[in-house]
C-alpha positions in Angstrom: -12.8 28.8 -5.3 -10.7 28.6 -1.9 -7.1 28.0 -1.8 -6.5 29.4 -5.3 -3.0 29.8 -5.9 -1.2 33.0 -7.2 0.1 32.9 -10.5 3.2 34.1 -11.6 2.6 36.4 -14.2 6.1 35.7 -16.1 4.7 32.0 -16.5 1.7 32.6 -18.3 2.1 31.6 -22.0 -0.2 32.7 -24.9 1.2 30.2 -27.7 -0.4 28.5 -30.4 -1.0 24.7 -29.9 0.0 22.1 -32.4 -0.8 18.4 -32.3 0.5 16.3 -35.3 0.1 12.6 -35.3 3.5 11.0 -35.2 5.4 14.0 -34.3 6.4 15.9 -31.0 3.6 17.8 -29.8 4.6 21.3 -29.0 3.0 24.6 -27.6 4.9 27.5 -29.4 8.6 26.5 -28.5 7.5 24.6 -25.4 6.6 21.0 -25.7 3.9 19.7 -23.5 5.2 17.2 -20.7 3.9 13.9 -21.3 0.8 12.8 -19.0 0.5 9.3 -17.5 -2.9 8.8 -16.1 -4.1 6.2 -13.6 -7.9 5.8 -13.5 -10.2 5.2 -10.6 -11.5 2.0 -9.1 -13.4 -0.5 -11.4 -12.6 1.7 -14.6 -9.6 -0.1 -16.0 -10.6 -2.5 -19.0 -8.9 -6.1 -17.7 -8.5 -9.1 -20.0 -9.5 -12.5 -18.0 -7.7 -15.5 -19.1 -9.0 -19.0 -17.6 -7.3 -22.4 -18.1 -10.0 -24.8 -18.1 -7.9 -27.7 -17.2 -8.1 -29.9 -20.4 -10.8 -27.7 -22.1 -10.2 -25.0 -24.4 -8.8 -21.8 -22.3 -11.1 -18.8 -22.1 -10.3 -15.4 -22.7 -12.4 -12.3 -22.7 -12.2 -8.4 -21.9 -14.1 -7.1 -18.7 -15.3 -3.6 -17.5 -16.9 -3.4 -14.2 -21.0 -2.6 -14.8 -21.2 -0.5 -11.8 -18.3 1.9 -12.8 -19.1 2.0 -16.5 -22.4 2.9 -17.6 -24.1 1.5 -20.7 -23.7 4.9 -22.5 -19.6 4.4 -22.8 -20.1 1.0 -24.6 -22.0 2.8 -27.5 -18.6 4.6 -28.4 -16.7 1.6 -29.0 -15.9 0.2 -32.5 -18.0 -1.7 -33.1 -20.6 -0.3 -30.5 -21.9 -2.5 -27.8 -25.2 -2.3 -25.5 -23.5 -2.8 -22.2 -20.6 -4.5 -20.2 -22.0 -8.0 -20.7 -22.1 -7.5 -24.6 -18.6 -6.5 -24.6 -17.5 -9.3 -22.6 -19.3 -11.5 -25.0 -17.9 -9.7 -28.1 -14.4 -10.4 -26.8 -14.8 -14.0 -26.0 -17.0 -14.7 -23.0 -19.3 -17.5 -23.9 -23.0 -17.5 -22.8 -22.5 -20.8 -20.7 -19.8 -19.2 -18.9 -21.7 -15.8 -17.9 -22.3 -17.1 -14.4 -18.9 -18.2 -13.9 -17.4 -14.8 -14.2 -18.0 -13.7 -10.6 -16.3 -16.9 -9.4 -13.3 -16.5 -11.9 -12.7 -12.7 -10.5 -13.5 -13.5 -6.9 -10.3 -13.3 -4.6 -9.5 -16.1 -2.1 -8.6 -14.8 1.3 -6.3 -17.2 3.0 -5.8 -18.0 6.9 -3.2 -15.2 7.0 -5.4 -12.4 5.1 -3.7 -12.7 2.0 -5.7 -12.5 -1.2 -5.1 -14.7 -4.1 -6.7 -15.2 -7.8 -8.6 -18.1 -8.2 -6.5 -21.2 -9.5 -5.7 -21.1 -13.2 -7.3 -17.6 -13.5 -5.0 -14.7 -14.6 -6.3 -11.1 -14.5 -4.4 -8.3 -16.5 -5.0 -4.9 -18.2 -6.0 -5.3 -21.8 -3.0 -3.2 -22.8 -0.8 -0.1 -21.3 -0.5 3.0 -22.9 -1.3 2.1 -26.2 -5.1 2.9 -26.9 -6.1 5.3 -24.1 -10.0 5.0 -25.1 -10.1 1.3 -24.8 -8.0 1.0 -21.9 -10.0 3.4 -19.7 -13.0 4.2 -21.6 -14.7 6.0 -18.9 -12.1 8.9 -19.4 -12.8 9.5 -22.9 -14.1 12.8 -22.4 -11.1 14.0 -20.4 -9.0 12.6 -23.1 -10.8 14.8 -25.8 -10.4 17.9 -23.8 -6.6 17.3 -23.2 -6.2 16.8 -26.9 -8.0 19.6 -27.7 -5.5 21.4 -25.6 -2.4 20.1 -27.6 -1.6 16.7 -26.4 -1.9 13.6 -28.5 -3.5 10.6 -27.4 -1.1 7.6 -27.3 1.7 9.7 -28.0 2.3 11.9 -24.9 -1.3 11.2 -23.2 -1.2 7.7 -21.9 -3.6 5.8 -19.6 -2.1 3.1 -17.2 -4.8 0.6 -16.0 -4.4 -2.0 -13.4 -6.0 -4.7 -11.3 -8.1 -2.8 -9.0 -9.1 -5.7 -7.0 -5.9 -5.5 -5.2 -4.3 -2.9 -3.1 -1.4 -0.8 -3.8 2.0 -2.9 -4.0 0.2 -6.2 -4.9 0.1 -6.2 -8.7 2.3 -5.6 -11.6 1.3 -2.0 -11.7 4.5 -0.6 -10.0 6.5 -2.2 -12.8 4.3 -1.2 -15.4 4.1 2.3 -14.5 7.8 2.6 -14.1 8.3 1.2 -17.7 6.0 3.7 -19.0 7.9 6.4 -17.2 11.3 5.4 -18.7 9.7 5.0 -22.1 8.2 8.4 -22.6 10.7 10.3 -20.5 13.3 8.9 -23.1 11.1 9.5 -26.2 10.2 13.0 -25.3 13.3 13.9 -23.4 11.2 15.4 -20.7 10.0 14.7 -17.4 6.5 13.1 -16.9 3.2 14.5 -15.2 1.3 11.7 -13.2 -2.3 12.4 -13.3 -5.0 10.3 -11.4 -8.3 10.0 -10.3 -10.1 8.4 -7.3 -8.5 5.2 -6.2 -5.6 5.6 -8.9 -4.3 8.4 -6.8 -3.6 6.0 -3.9 -1.7 3.7 -6.4 0.0 6.7 -7.8 0.8 7.9 -3.9 2.6 4.6 -3.1 4.5 4.6 -6.3 5.9 7.8 -5.5 6.6 6.8 -1.8 8.2 3.6 -2.5 10.6 4.4 -5.6 14.1 5.6 -4.9 13.5 9.4 -4.4 16.4 10.6 -6.6 15.0 8.6 -9.5 11.6 10.3 -8.9 13.1 13.6 -8.8 14.9 13.0 -12.4 11.9 11.5 -14.1 8.6 13.1 -12.6 7.8 16.7 -12.7 4.2 16.8 -11.4 1.7 14.9 -9.4 -1.8 16.1 -10.2 -4.5 14.4 -8.2 -8.2 14.7 -9.0 -10.7 13.6 -6.4 -8.1 11.2 -5.2 -8.7 8.8 -2.4 -5.8 8.7 0.3 -7.4 6.7 3.0 -9.8 3.8 3.2 -13.0 4.6 1.6 -15.7 4.8 4.5 -19.1 3.8 2.5 -17.2 1.2 0.6 -17.1 -1.3 3.6 -20.5 -2.1 2.9 -19.3 -3.9 -0.4 -18.0 -6.6 2.2 -21.2 -7.6 3.2 -23.7 -6.5 0.2 -24.9 -8.7 -2.4 -22.5 -9.4 -5.0 -22.0 -7.3 -8.1 -24.3 -7.3 -11.1 -24.1 -7.2 -14.6 -26.6 -4.4 -14.5 -25.0 -1.4 -13.7 -28.3 0.0 -12.0 -28.8 -2.8 -9.8 -28.7 -0.7 -6.6 -29.2 -3.5 -4.0 -26.0 -5.0 -5.3 -22.4 -4.1 -4.4 -20.4 -2.3 -7.1 -17.7 -4.8 -6.5 -17.2 -8.3 -5.2 -17.1 -8.7 -1.4 -13.8 -10.4 -1.5 -11.9 -7.5 -3.4 -9.3 -6.1 -1.3 -8.6 -3.0 -3.4 -11.0 -0.8 -1.3 -12.4 -3.1 1.2 -9.2 -4.2 3.4 -7.3 -0.6 3.6 -8.9 0.2 7.0 -10.2 3.6 7.9 -7.7 6.4 9.6 -8.8 8.5 12.6 -6.7 11.2 11.2 -9.3 11.5 8.2 -12.5 10.6 9.9 -12.0 11.3 13.4 -14.8 10.2 16.0 -17.6 10.4 13.5 -20.0 7.6 13.4 -19.7 5.9 10.1 -21.9 2.8 10.4 -24.9 2.1 13.0 -26.5 -1.0 13.5 -29.5 -0.5 16.0 -27.9 1.1 18.9 -24.5 -0.1 18.0 -22.3 2.8 16.6 -18.9 2.0 14.5 -16.5 4.6 14.0 -13.0 4.6 12.0 -11.3 2.5 14.7 -14.4 -0.1 14.7 -13.6 -1.5 11.3 -12.8 -4.9 12.3 -15.5 -5.0 14.8 -18.1 -3.9 12.0 -16.7 -6.5 9.8 -16.8 -9.3 12.5 -20.4 -8.3 13.4 -21.4 -8.4 9.8 -20.0 -11.9 9.4 -17.4 -10.5 6.7 -14.8 -12.6 8.6 -12.5 -13.2 5.5 -12.4 -9.6 4.9 -11.6 -9.0 8.6 -8.6 -11.2 8.2 -7.7 -9.3 4.7 -8.1 -5.8 6.7 -5.4 -7.2 9.5 -3.2 -8.0 6.5 -3.5 -4.9 4.2 -4.6 -2.0 6.5 -3.0 1.3 5.5 -1.9 1.9 9.2 0.2 -1.2 8.8 2.0 0.1 5.7 5.3 2.3 6.2 4.9 4.0 3.0 1.6 5.2 4.1 2.8 6.1 7.5 5.4 8.5 6.1 2.7 10.9 5.3 0.0 10.6 7.7 2.3 10.0 10.8 5.7 11.6 9.7 4.3 14.4 7.6 7.0 14.0 4.9 6.3 15.7 1.6 6.7 14.0 -1.6 9.9 14.4 -3.8 7.7 16.3 -6.5 5.6 19.2 -7.3 1.7 18.3 -6.1 -1.6 19.5 -6.8 -4.7 18.0 -5.1 -8.1 19.1 -6.7 -11.7 18.0 -5.8 -15.2 19.0 -5.6 -17.0 19.9 -2.3 -20.2 21.2 -1.0 -22.2 18.2 -2.4 -24.2 15.9 0.0 -21.9 12.7 0.1 -22.7 9.2 1.6 -20.0 8.4 4.3 -21.9 5.3 5.8 -25.0 3.4 6.6 -27.6 3.0 9.3 -29.0 -0.5 9.5 -32.1 -1.6 11.5 -31.4 -4.2 14.1 -33.1 -7.3 13.0 -32.7 -11.0 13.4 -29.3 -12.0 14.8 -27.0 -13.8 12.4 -27.3 -17.7 12.4 -25.3 -19.6 14.7 -21.8 -20.4 13.7 -22.5 -18.0 10.7 -19.1 -17.0 8.9 -20.5 -15.5 5.7 -22.3 -12.2 5.1 -25.3 -14.0 3.7 -26.2 -15.4 7.1 -25.2 -12.2 9.1 -27.9 -9.7 10.0 -26.7 -6.9 7.5 -26.7 -8.4 4.2 -30.3 -8.7 3.7 -31.0 -5.0 4.1 -31.1 -3.5 0.7 -32.0 0.2 1.8 -30.5 1.3 5.0 -30.7 4.6 5.8 -27.8 7.0 4.7 -25.0 8.6 7.0 -24.3 11.8 5.1 -21.6 14.6 5.1 -20.1 17.0 2.7 -18.0 16.0 -0.3 -18.2 15.4 -4.0 -21.0 12.8 -4.1 -18.3 10.2 -4.1 -15.9 10.7 -1.2 -16.2 13.1 1.8 -14.2 16.3 2.1 -12.5 14.7 5.0 -11.0 12.0 2.7 -10.1 14.5 -0.1 -8.3 16.9 2.5 -6.3 14.3 3.8 -3.2 15.0 2.0 -2.8 18.4 3.6 -1.0 16.5 6.4 2.2 15.9 4.1 2.1 18.9 1.8 4.3 21.9 1.9 2.0 24.4 1.2 -1.6 23.0 1.5 -3.2 26.3 1.1 -1.6 26.4 -2.3 -1.4 23.0 -3.2 -5.1 22.2 -2.6 -7.6 23.5 -4.8 -11.4 23.0 -4.1 -14.1 23.4 -6.8 -17.6 24.0 -5.6 -20.3 21.5 -6.6 -18.1 19.7 -8.9 -18.8 15.9 -8.5 -16.6 13.0 -8.2 -16.7 12.1 -11.8 -17.5 15.5 -13.2 -14.0 16.9 -11.9 -12.1 14.8 -14.6 -13.7 16.8 -17.6 -14.5 20.2 -15.7 -13.1 22.9 -18.0 -11.4 25.0 -15.1 -9.8 21.7 -13.8 -8.3 20.9 -17.1 -7.1 24.5 -17.7 -5.5 24.1 -14.4 -3.7 21.0 -15.0 -2.2 22.3 -18.3 -1.1 25.8 -16.6 0.5 24.0 -13.7 2.3 21.5 -16.1 3.4 24.4 -18.3 4.7 26.4 -15.0 6.6 23.3 -13.5 8.3 22.3 -16.9 9.6 26.1 -16.9 11.0 25.6 -13.7 8.3 27.6 -11.8 6.6 26.3 -9.0 3.9 29.0 -7.7 3.4 27.1 -4.3 6.9 27.3 -3.2 7.4 31.0 -4.4 
């Protein structure tokens, strides 16, 4: 492992862990700092509510199939077979199955701003009440942390969110702030914010946009696992790929909807991707600066407008780090896997040109190519190392605050024994007033 921080011997604790339901969880004489965990893209359980205009309203729960494989549904009570059955058990009628894609599709107006469909409300099923139901993909991580002394739903909570939108455009900030205030008061301790993948960008936005004195008083540690701190290069294809499927192994379909701006409208930063070719269509090459041209050529014109509106390069909170290199107000650790081949983009064959006056991906030249060649680099099989290393621009001591784990994949990292131990040890150090990366 590279960048392994030197540990302070005096900070090492060999204490017995006790986890008693309904009581404060302690490790010896030291209480474990509460963890608020923010999940990755598509791994929050959502409730969809639809006003049918005179008909009986529709309400059901939803988990995005591509990000939640069938195996996780077998652990529900009662167990279900897959994402579709899960939605059906919670209220989705068979006659409405085909309408779910429309209800979840975002409308992108002429200014590039995204909106829910009329009379559709999307929200997390709950927040901080039932970790396993709110964020079921992370049940394995929850089990590991409870074995270390935390108690799920007492001092280990999940904070799900509507991942269709980018940071700052849902109730997530208010929800997270309320959870922080609640648990800081209950436990009389600072909070650890832990996160995975897209959830780390939302947490990062929160830490940048809240009053910094308030942040210092309430938060002890920001712990990012395979966090995304830039636009997602290979995700751009979702804007002109076939729409998502109820079958999580439908590889020709997008993992999400082509209208969801949470990953697709963030833009790509040259500070991360440099001059690397990320997409190719025949002889035409597209780099980080060519995002809007790629979307226009693919006839994803609505997402092109949204990118003009939501791109990270236009957000002051994001530029605080990537441009001004300002560190966060709290101790930070960035961990991720590396040395695995990772898709960063695609190489399309130049086929028939788009139809005349085409303004939809379905009539563009790239939409119909189910299996383009891959453009690859090194990373964790989810994100490239370029993206994962991006926080090094704003960290105080990146050689210490960044820790890489060889051949640990994007999803494996949240259950990796070494990572969980590092999280526990870092929380204990910070809670004891010791930050080994500032010694």
